C-alpha positions as CSV (number, residue, x, y, z in Angstrom):
1,M,-28.4,-1.3,28.1
2,A,-28.2,-3.1,24.8
3,A,-25.5,-2.5,22.5
4,R,-26.3,-1.2,18.5
5,P,-25.8,-3.4,16.4
6,R,-23.2,-2.7,13.4
7,T,-23.8,-2.7,10.0
8,Y,-21.7,-2.7,7.2
9,A,-21.3,0.5,4.7
10,P,-19.1,0.8,2.0
11,S,-16.3,3.4,1.9
12,M,-17.4,4.5,-1.5
13,S,-20.7,5.8,-2.2
14,D,-23.3,3.9,-4.7
15,A,-23.1,7.2,-7.1
16,A,-19.6,7.0,-7.5
17,I,-18.6,3.0,-7.4
18,A,-21.7,3.6,-10.1
19,A,-20.3,6.5,-11.8
20,K,-16.7,4.2,-12.4
21,T,-18.2,0.8,-12.5
22,G,-21.4,0.6,-14.5
23,K,-22.9,-1.0,-11.3
24,D,-23.9,0.8,-7.8
25,W,-23.0,-2.0,-4.9
26,P,-26.4,-3.5,-5.1
27,G,-25.4,-4.5,-8.1
28,W,-21.8,-5.9,-8.2
29,F,-23.1,-7.6,-5.0
30,T,-26.4,-9.1,-6.9
31,V,-23.4,-10.4,-9.9
32,L,-20.9,-12.1,-7.0
33,D,-23.9,-13.8,-5.3
34,A,-25.0,-15.4,-8.0
35,A,-21.4,-16.4,-8.9
36,A,-20.6,-18.5,-4.7
37,A,-18.1,-15.5,-4.2
38,A,-18.4,-15.7,-0.4
39,K,-17.2,-18.8,-0.7
40,L,-14.5,-18.1,-2.7
41,E,-11.1,-16.6,-1.9
42,H,-9.8,-13.0,-2.9
43,K,-7.8,-13.6,-6.2
44,A,-11.2,-16.4,-7.4
45,I,-13.3,-13.2,-6.5
46,V,-11.0,-10.4,-8.4
47,R,-10.9,-13.1,-11.3
48,I,-14.4,-12.9,-12.1
49,L,-14.4,-9.2,-12.1
50,S,-11.6,-9.7,-14.0
51,D,-12.5,-12.0,-16.8
52,Q,-16.4,-12.2,-17.1
53,H,-16.7,-8.1,-16.3
54,G,-13.9,-6.4,-17.4
55,V,-13.3,-4.3,-14.0
56,P,-9.6,-2.7,-14.5
57,A,-7.8,-3.1,-11.8
58,W,-7.9,-0.7,-9.3
59,W,-11.8,-1.3,-9.2
60,R,-12.0,-5.4,-9.0
61,Q,-10.2,-5.1,-6.1
62,M,-12.2,-2.4,-4.4
63,I,-15.8,-4.2,-5.3
64,A,-13.8,-7.2,-3.9
65,V,-13.2,-6.1,-0.5
66,E,-16.1,-4.5,-0.2
67,Y,-17.8,-7.8,-1.1
68,E,-15.4,-9.8,1.0
69,R,-16.8,-6.8,4.5
70,A,-20.7,-6.6,3.0
71,R,-20.4,-10.9,3.5
72,G,-18.4,-10.5,6.8
73,L,-15.9,-11.8,5.1
74,R,-12.4,-9.9,5.9
75,G,-13.2,-6.8,9.0
76,A,-15.5,-4.8,8.3
77,S,-15.9,-0.5,8.0
78,I,-19.2,0.3,11.0
79,S,-21.6,2.4,11.3
């Protein structure tokens, strides 16, 4: 019997992240993909969120970690 494929699931809903940051997960992932963030280290991703988008400290960490998980750059939550 084949194993069920694992899929990425963010730790926070789209509505919750959008309410706090102005963008949902697809919105942030599009921004970071356009910046080629999948090729960057964590600190550089956080710097993009801070310098270019003004995201507050805790939220930029949350977005960066979830982006890394979604793109397979860090251990992911699975469902």
